[in-house]
C-alpha positions in Angstrom: 0.1 0.0 -0.1 1.2 3.5 -0.7 2.7 4.9 2.5 0.8 8.1 2.3 -2.2 5.8 2.8 -1.2 5.3 6.5 -1.2 8.9 7.1 -4.7 9.4 5.7 -6.1 6.7 7.8 -4.7 8.1 10.9 -6.0 11.5 10.0 -9.5 10.2 9.2 -9.6 8.3 12.6 -8.8 11.9 14.3 -11.3 13.9 12.3 -14.1 11.7 10.8 -14.0 8.6 13.2 -13.2 5.0 13.1 -16.0 3.9 11.0 -15.0 6.3 8.3 -11.5 5.4 8.3 -12.3 1.9 7.9 -14.6 2.7 4.8 -11.7 4.7 3.5 -9.5 1.5 3.8 -12.1 -0.8 2.1 -12.3 1.8 -0.9 -8.6 1.8 -1.1 -8.5 -2.1 -1.0 -11.3 -2.7 -3.5 -9.5 -0.1 -5.9 -6.4 -2.1 -5.7 -8.2 -5.4 -6.0 -6.8 -6.4 -2.6 -9.7 -8.6 -2.0 -8.2 -11.0 0.6 -7.5 -8.1 2.9 -10.7 -6.4 1.9 -12.6 -9.3 3.5 -10.9 -8.7 7.0 -11.4 -4.9 6.5 -15.1 -5.3 6.2 -15.1 -7.6 9.3 -13.2 -5.0 11.2 -16.0 -2.6 10.1 -18.9 -5.0 11.2 -16.8 -5.0 14.8 -16.8 -1.0 14.8 -20.3 -1.0 14.0 -21.2 -3.5 17.0 -18.8 -1.5 19.3 -16.5 -4.4 20.0 -12.9 -4.4 19.7 -11.8 -3.9 16.1 -9.1 -6.8 16.6 -10.2 -10.0 15.5 -9.2 -12.9 18.0 -10.0 -15.7 15.4 -12.5 -17.3 17.5 -15.0 -14.4 17.9 -15.3 -15.8 21.8 -14.3 -12.1 22.7 -17.9 -10.8 21.4 -21.0 -10.8 23.9 -23.5 -13.4 23.1 -26.1 -10.4 22.2 -23.6 -9.6 19.1 -22.9 -13.1 17.7 -25.6 -13.3 15.3 -25.1 -9.9 13.9 -21.4 -10.6 13.5 -22.3 -13.9 11.6 -24.4 -12.1 9.5 -21.5 -9.7 8.7 -19.2 -12.4 7.9 -21.8 -13.8 5.4 -22.2 -10.3 3.9 -18.3 -9.9 3.5 -18.0 -13.3 1.9 -20.6 -12.7 -0.5 -19.2 -9.1 -1.5 -15.7 -10.3 -1.8 -16.6 -13.6 -3.6 -18.8 -11.6 -6.2 -15.8 -9.2 -6.6 -13.8 -12.1 -7.3 -16.3 -13.5 -9.9 -16.5 -10.3 -11.5 -12.8 -10.5 -12.3 -12.9 -13.9 -13.6 -11.2 -15.4 -10.6 -13.3 -18.3 -10.0 -11.1 -20.5 -7.7 -10.5 -17.6 -5.2 -14.3 -16.7 -5.2 -15.1 -20.3 -4.4 -13.3 -20.2 -1.3 -15.8 -17.4 0.1 -19.1 -19.1 -1.3 -18.0 -22.3 0.0 -17.6 -21.0 3.3 -21.2 -20.1 3.2 -22.4 -23.1 1.7 -23.8 -21.1 -1.5 -22.8 -22.8 -5.0 -25.3 -20.7 -7.2 -23.2 -17.8 -8.1 -20.1 -20.0 -8.9 -22.2 -22.2 -10.8 -23.6 -19.5 -12.9 -20.2 -18.3 -13.5 -18.9 -21.5 -14.5 -22.0 -21.9 -16.8 -20.7 -18.7 -18.8 -16.9 -19.7 -18.8 -15.2 -20.7 -21.8 -12.0 -22.5 -20.6 -9.1 -21.0 -22.3 -5.3 -22.0 -22.2 -5.0 -19.0 -19.7 -7.4 -20.5 -17.2 -6.4 -22.7 -14.3 -8.0 -25.7 -15.7 -7.2 -28.2 -13.0 -8.4 -26.0 -10.3 -11.7 -24.9 -12.2 -12.7 -28.5 -13.2 -12.1 -29.5 -9.4 -14.7 -27.1 -8.4 -17.0 -27.8 -11.1 -16.9 -31.5 -11.3 -15.1 -33.1 -8.3 -16.7 -30.6 -5.9 -20.2 -30.8 -7.5 -20.7 -26.9 -8.0 -21.7 -27.6 -12.0 -20.9 -31.3 -12.8 -22.4 -31.3 -16.1 -20.1 -28.3 -17.3 -17.0 -29.8 -15.4 -17.5 -33.2 -17.1 -17.4 -31.5 -20.5 -14.1 -29.9 -19.4 -12.7 -33.3 -18.2 -13.6 -34.8 -21.6 -12.0 -31.8 -23.7 -8.9 -31.2 -21.6 -8.1 -34.8 -20.2 -9.7 -37.2 -22.7 -12.0 -40.2 -22.8 -9.7 -42.3 -20.4 -9.8 -39.7 -17.7 -13.5 -39.4 -18.1 -14.1 -43.0 -17.9 -11.7 -43.1 -14.8 -13.5 -40.2 -12.8 -16.8 -41.6 -13.6 -15.6 -45.3 -12.1 -14.8 -43.3 -8.8 -16.6 -42.8 -5.7 -18.2 -39.3 -6.6 -21.1 -38.1 -4.3 -23.3 -37.3 -7.3 -27.1 -38.1 -7.9 -28.1 -40.7 -10.1 -29.2 -38.0 -12.6 -25.8 -36.4 -12.6 -24.3 -39.8 -13.0 -26.9 -40.6 -16.0 -26.0 -37.2 -17.6 -22.3 -37.9 -17.6 -22.7 -41.3 -18.9 -24.7 -40.1 -21.9 -22.0 -37.5 -22.5 -19.6 -40.4 -22.7 -21.7 -42.3 -24.8 -21.9 -39.7 -27.5 -18.5 -38.6 -27.3 -17.2 -42.4 -27.9 -19.7 -42.8 -30.8 -18.3 -39.6 -32.4 -14.6 -40.6 -32.0 -15.4 -44.1 -33.3 -17.2 -42.6 -36.5 -14.5 -40.0 -37.0 -11.9 -42.8 -37.0 -13.9 -45.3 -39.3 -14.5 -42.4 -41.9 -10.7 -41.8 -41.9 -10.0 -45.3 -42.4 -12.5 -45.8 -45.1 -11.3 -42.7 -47.0 -7.7 -44.1 -46.8 -8.4 -47.4 -47.9 -11.3 -46.8 -50.4 -10.6 -43.0 -51.3 -14.1 -41.7 -50.6 -16.0 -40.8 -47.4 -18.8 -43.2 -46.4 -22.5 -41.7 -46.2 -23.8 -43.4 -43.2 -24.5 -41.5 -40.1 -24.2 -44.3 -37.6 -21.6 -46.9 -36.9 -23.8 -49.8 -38.0 -24.3 -48.0 -41.2 -20.6 -47.2 -41.9 -19.4 -50.6 -41.0 -22.2 -52.5 -43.0 -20.6 -54.4 -45.7 -17.2 -53.4 -44.7 -15.6 -56.4 -43.1 -12.2 -55.2 -44.1 -12.5 -52.6 -41.5 -11.7 -55.6 -39.1 -9.1 -57.6 -41.0 -5.7 -58.4 -39.2 -7.3 -58.0 -35.8 -7.6 -54.1 -36.6 -9.7 -51.9 -34.2 -10.2 -48.2 -34.2 -10.7 -47.3 -30.4 -9.5 -48.2 -27.0 -11.3 -51.4 -26.4 -11.2 -50.8 -22.6 -13.2 -47.5 -23.4 -15.6 -49.2 -25.4 -16.1 -52.2 -22.7 -16.6 -49.6 -19.9 -19.0 -47.2 -21.7 -21.3 -50.1 -22.7 -21.5 -51.3 -19.5 -22.3 -48.1 -17.8 -25.2 -47.5 -20.3 -27.2 -50.4 -18.3 -27.7 -48.0 -15.7 -29.7 -45.6 -17.8 -33.3 -45.5 -18.3 -35.0 -45.4 -21.6 -33.3 -42.6 -23.5 -31.7 -42.0 -26.9 -28.2 -42.9 -25.8 -29.4 -46.3 -25.4 -29.6 -46.6 -29.2 -26.3 -45.0 -29.6 -24.7 -47.6 -27.3 -26.4 -50.3 -29.3 -24.5 -48.6 -32.2 -21.4 -49.1 -30.4 -22.3 -52.9 -29.6 -22.6 -53.5 -33.3 -19.1 -52.6 -33.8 -18.2 -54.7 -30.8 -19.9 -57.6 -32.3 -17.6 -57.1 -35.4 -14.4 -57.2 -33.5 -12.0 -60.2 -33.8 -12.8 -62.7 -31.0 -9.3 -61.8 -29.5 -10.8 -58.6 -28.4 -14.4 -59.3 -27.1 -14.0 -59.7 -23.4 -14.8 -63.0 -22.3 -17.3 -62.3 -19.3 -19.2 -64.2 -16.7 -22.8 -65.3 -17.5 -25.2 -63.7 -18.6 -22.7 -61.6 -20.7 -20.3 -64.3 -22.2 -20.9 -63.1 -25.7 -20.3 -59.6 -24.4 -21.6 -57.2 -27.2 -24.4 -59.4 -28.2 -25.7 -60.0 -24.7 -25.4 -56.3 -24.0 -27.1 -55.2 -27.0 -30.1 -57.4 -26.0 -30.3 -56.2 -22.5 -30.2 -52.4 -23.9 -33.2 -53.3 -26.2 -35.0 -54.6 -23.3 -34.5 -51.2 -21.7 -35.5 -49.4 -25.1 -38.8 -51.4 -25.2 -37.6 -53.4 -28.3 -38.8 -57.2 -28.4 -38.9 -57.3 -24.7 -40.4 -60.9 -24.2 -37.9 -62.3 -26.7 -34.9 -60.7 -25.3 -36.1 -61.3 -21.7 -36.4 -65.0 -22.7 -32.6 -64.8 -23.7 -31.9 -63.9 -20.1 -34.2 -66.3 -18.8 -32.3 -68.9 -20.7 -29.1 -67.9 -19.2 -30.7 -68.5 -15.7 -31.5 -72.0 -16.7 -28.2 -72.7 -17.9 -26.5 -71.1 -14.8 -28.8 -71.9 -12.2 -27.9 -70.0 -8.9 -26.0 -71.7 -6.1 -23.9 -70.6 -3.2 -21.0 -69.7 -5.7 -23.0 -67.5 -7.8 -26.3 -66.0 -8.7 -25.4 -63.1 -11.0 -27.5 -64.4 -13.9 -30.6 -64.7 -11.9 -30.0 -61.3 -10.3 -29.7 -59.6 -13.7 -32.9 -61.4 -14.6 -34.6 -60.1 -11.6 -33.3 -56.6 -11.9 -34.5 -56.4 -15.5 -38.1 -57.6 -14.4 -38.0 -54.9 -11.7 -37.2 -52.2 -14.2 -40.1 -53.3 -16.5 -42.4 -53.0 -13.4 -42.9 -56.8 -13.3 -42.6 -57.1 -9.6 -44.7 -60.2 -9.3 -42.5 -62.1 -11.6 -39.5 -61.0 -9.8 -41.1 -62.3 -6.5 -41.6 -65.7 -8.2 -37.9 -65.8 -9.3 -36.6 -64.8 -5.8 -38.8 -67.4 -4.3 -37.8 -70.1 -6.5 -34.2 -69.5 -6.9 -32.8 -67.4 -4.2 -34.8 -68.4 -1.1 -33.4 -71.8 -1.0 -29.8 -70.4 -1.0 -30.5 -69.0 2.5 -28.6 -65.7 3.5 -26.8 -64.4 0.2 -25.6 -60.9 -0.5 -27.5 -59.7 -3.5 -27.7 -56.9 -6.1 -31.3 -57.3 -6.6 -34.1 -57.1 -4.1 -34.6 -59.9 -1.8 -37.9 -61.6 -0.7 -38.9 -59.0 2.2 -38.4 -56.1 -0.2 -40.5 -57.7 -2.8 -43.0 -58.9 -0.4 -43.5 -55.4 0.7 -43.6 -54.1 -3.0 -46.1 -56.9 -4.1 -48.3 -56.8 -1.0 -47.7 -60.6 -1.4 -47.7 -61.0 2.6 -48.9 -64.6 2.1 -45.6 -65.5 0.4 -43.5 -64.4 3.4 -45.7 -66.4 5.6 -45.2 -69.4 3.2 -41.6 -69.1 3.1 -41.4 -68.7 6.8 -43.2 -71.8 7.5 -41.2 -73.7 4.8 -38.0 -72.4 6.5 -39.1 -72.7 10.2 -38.7 -68.8 10.6 -41.3 -68.1 13.1 -40.7 -64.4 12.9 -41.2 -64.3 9.2 -44.3 -66.5 9.3 -45.7 -64.4 11.9 -44.9 -61.1 10.3 -46.5 -62.2 7.0 -49.5 -63.3 8.7 -50.4 -60.1 10.5 -49.2 -57.8 7.6 -51.7 -59.6 5.4 -54.6 -59.1 8.0 -57.2 -56.4 7.0 -56.7 -53.1 8.6 -59.2 -52.2 11.4 -61.4 -49.2 10.5 -59.9 -46.0 11.4 -56.4 -47.3 11.6 -54.9 -46.0 8.4 -53.6 -49.3 7.4 -52.7 -50.5 3.9 -54.9 -49.0 1.4 -57.1 -47.4 3.7 -57.0 -43.5 4.5 -56.2 -42.7 8.0 -59.4 -41.2 9.8 -59.7 -37.3 10.0 -59.1 -35.8 13.4 -62.0 -35.0 15.1 
């Protein structure tokens, strides 16, 4: 700071008082863009207004109890003011420190949404705020793809990120579309080089049709671990256009040399062909025929204590189709006899509650000698007494 400022501040204290001197300091700090010190000057201003010591102790325990809330409000006001100044200057990482203090993501999210990440930006810090800290995960994931590529994007999606299923779905869709475009670009370049013209097809399936030479000598066009990962991620999506895009990727996978078709466990032994049928079910295409495909996998690989995966996959498919009663029948027939096993699909009790088939719980309880489940099923299946607000009955109004 200009040495003359110190004399001016001293003179202002004498002639206009402490509040005016703090205001002058704040103006000087703002003009010089010293926003970090401006924050503490604004806190000092609040202390002066409250009539307490202008010297911060760090814990604020020197303040009387009656001043605590007012000072907390002052901290919030100062943080918002300084955070916004940093945003106005395009310094998002610095601004985030203040808004994070308040638990307010909105202003930073709005700034990120408008940001074009150029070579001068602190890309690592901005992506960390946007994606990893969840301020603007959609935009942040776009930057992960653009700056660090498909491999990094798939890696971060495989991590333990605290995102909602909705955010995960959005990021998965971006991966699917990006991988399809990468594959299409490379296929077109290969065809241009070998046939001396650009193919007219718009999808992978159209482009590779009748062009088996693309796969000669075990050739492939994209990282096959990326293809494998993205196809598997797509199975978590609900019905959406990206399922068709993923099936387009499966069409490519089915043309690869057998050396490069990952040999998975049932029910995905023929990986890309099996995933294609799975995704077709989610799309609502040939549902019964494709379900029969996976039911046959259960029959060919009946569950035992060593593995229940094909059965779990089939049960989860039934659940996603809203066929809870059929799922309950499968659990009762195939899973219940195994006893207590860890499942990725709903268990007997969960399905009984969803289907209201309490008689099944009672029957299984009797078969297994489990008196607790037996009695629970009996009681749950009893008609609700009038006015008790039981299953299917509206609670009585208070009188």
